[in-house]
N, C-alpha and C positions, 0 to 999 in steps of 0.2 A: 504494500500500500504506500503510495507516495503522499507527500505533504499536500494539504489543500491550503492555498494561500488566498487571502483577500486583504485589500488595503482598507483599514478602518479609518474612522474619523480621528482627528488629532486629539480631541478631548483635552482633559486637564493634564495629561501626561506631557504634553508639549507646551503647556501654558507658561511654565516658568523658565523657558529657554532664554538665555541672554547672549546675543551674538557678539557683543562688544561694540565699541564706538567706531571701529574701522572696518567693519565687514557686515555682510548680510547673511542670512541663513534660512534654511528650511527644516521642517521636522515632519515626519510622517510615521504612522504606526502601521506595521504590517502584521497580519495574523496568519498563523499556520496551525493546522490540526494534524497531529501525527499519532500513530498507534503507540500504545504502551506495551513494549515488547518484554519488559521485565529485566532488560539489561541496564547497565549503568548509563544514566543520562549525563553526558559531558556537555557542559556549557562553558564556552570560552568567550569572554567579553573583552579580552585584551585588544588594544592597550588602554582604552579610555572609557569603557562602559561598565555599568553596574548590573547586578543580577538580583532578582527577587523571585522566590519560589514559594508557592503555597500548596500544601497537600489537601486533597479533597476526596470525595467518594466517586469522582469521575473515572471512567474506564480508559479514556484516551488522554493525550497530552495537548494542552493548548499553549502555544508559544506566541507571545506578543513581542515584536521587535521594534524598538523606537530608533529610527534612522535619522541622524542629525548630520547635516552638511553645511559648511560655511565657505564663503568666497567673497570676492570684492563686490559682486552683484548677486541679486537673487536668482537671476537666470543661470549664472555660473554655478551657484549652489545647487540648484535643481538638477543641473547636468551631472554634478558629482554624485548626488543622491541616486540618480538613475543608474549609475555604474556600480553602486554597492549591492552586492549579491548576498542575501542571507540564505544559509543552508540550514534546513531544519529536517532532521530525520528522527527515527525512533530512538537513536542512541547518541546523537550529536547535534549541537547547535553552535554555529559560528558565522562569521561574515568575512567576506573578501571585498576589497575595493581598490580604488586608484592609489598609487604610491608616487613618491617624489613630487609632491605638490608644493606650491609657493607658500610664502609666509602667512598669508591670510586665508589659505585654503585648508580644509580639513574635513574629516568625517569621523563619526563613532556610532556604535550601536549598543544600546542597553536592552535588557531582556526581562520580561515577566513571564513566568510559567505557572500553570496550574496542572498538577500532576496527581496520579494516584498516591495515596498516603505512603505506601511501601516502596516507592521508587528509589533505587540507589542513585546517588548524585555525586558528580565531580564538578565543582564550580570554580572557575578561575578568572581572575582579572589582574590588571596592573594598577590602573588609576580608577578605582571604582569600588563602591561598597557592595557587600553581599548580605542578603537577608533570607532566612528560611523560616517558614511557619508550618507547623502541624505535619511534619514528616517523621515517619518511624522506619528508619532504614540505615544503611551505611551512607554517611555523608562526609565528603572531603571538601574543604573550603580553603582557597588560597588567593590572597591579594596582597599588594604591596602598599598602596596608598588608598586606604578605604576602611571603613568600619565593618564589623561583623555583628549582625543582629539575629538572635535565635529565639523563637517563641514556640511554646507548646511542643517541644521536640522530644524524640525518643530514638532508641537504636544505638548505633556506634557512630558518634559525631566527632570529627577532628577538624580543627580550623587554625589557620595562621594568617596574621597580617603583620606588617612592619610599622606602618604609620596610620593608626586608626584605633578607635575604641572598640570595646566588646560589650554588648548588651545581651543579657540572658534573662528570659522570663519563663519560670517554671510553673507547671500546673499539675494538679493531681496530688497523690500521696507518695509517689516514688518514681524514680527514673525507670522506664521500661526499656531494657536493652543493656548493651555492654558498658556504656558510659559516655562521658563528654570530656574532651580535651581541646581547649582553645587557648591560644596565646597571642599576645601582641608585644611589640618592642616599645613603641612610643604611643601610648594611649591609655585612657582609664578603663576600668572594669566596673560594670554595674550588674548586679544579680538581684532578682526578686524571687523569693522562695516562699512557698506556702508554709504556714505555721506548723503543720503536722507532717512535714515532708520527711522521707526516709532515704538517706544516701550517705556516702562518704565524701566530704567536701575537702578539696585542697585548693588553696588560693594564696596569693601574696604578690608583693611588688618589691623590686630592688630599690627604687627611688620614688617614694610617694607615700601618701597616708593610707591607712586602712581603717574603715569605719563599719561597724556592725550594730544594727539597731535591735537585736534580741539576744538573749543569753545563749552561750555555747560553752561546752567543755573543750578547751583548746589544748593541743599538743604543739609545741614550737614557740617561736618568739613572736608575740603579737607586734605588729608594726612592720614586719618584713614578710613573714610567711607563716601559715599554720595549716593544720589538718584536723578534722573533727568528724565524728559521726553525728549526723542529724537523725533524730528519732532512733530507730533501731538499726541504723546503718543501711548499707546497700551498695549499689553501683557507685564507682568513683566519678565524681564531677571535678575536673581540674581546670581552673580558670586563672590565668596568671598574666601579669604585665611586668616589664622591666622598668619603664619610666612612666609612671602614672599612678593615680590613686585607685583604690579598690573600695567599693561600697556594696555591702550586703544588706538588703532590707527584707522585712517580713511582709508577706501579703495578707 
């Protein structure tokens, strides 16, 4: 089965684009529907795109690609956008476009996906954030300049960023799966944890403050790193930064 494509309305996803004072730009949203094959879905938004994935009860995969192009004139920007080819298959999403452009010319593609909840994911970017909501599977996240946001997650989740914060919002009474391991070098960490949650938590920072708004029995040196069992313990949730504060709050 091949991808089905349609060009959607720009909507609010294009509303906040800012081309700059010395160029013009265009933004269009392309939609593709691909089968959910059960394989790892790899999404590559490099170098300058972001990725957002939401798990749902659907049986196929919806891919929305926001194509942005800039140039000296709007007509030139439209010509660049027309040359950007988005590839969407059952196991891979990426884009190819013109290279070697001038100083005021450029393009990038960001993605939003709606996937079956148990879809394995491999998500990559260079200059863009990555967010995942309601997925219970193996998930690998890698970006360099962008934040990582994880909401209502389960499974085996691993993520890395260099310059960006980490935001984790847990739900339920325990982590369902192998665990969570996300790290950043330059950025803060924020976690929201239900009051009756069961897990083994490891967190800390090399250079930054650590704030916790509910009681814990802690092993380690508070202010740098610590580990503790929440409730009756459980899967390991490891969330760390090198340069940034850590804040753990109770929901």
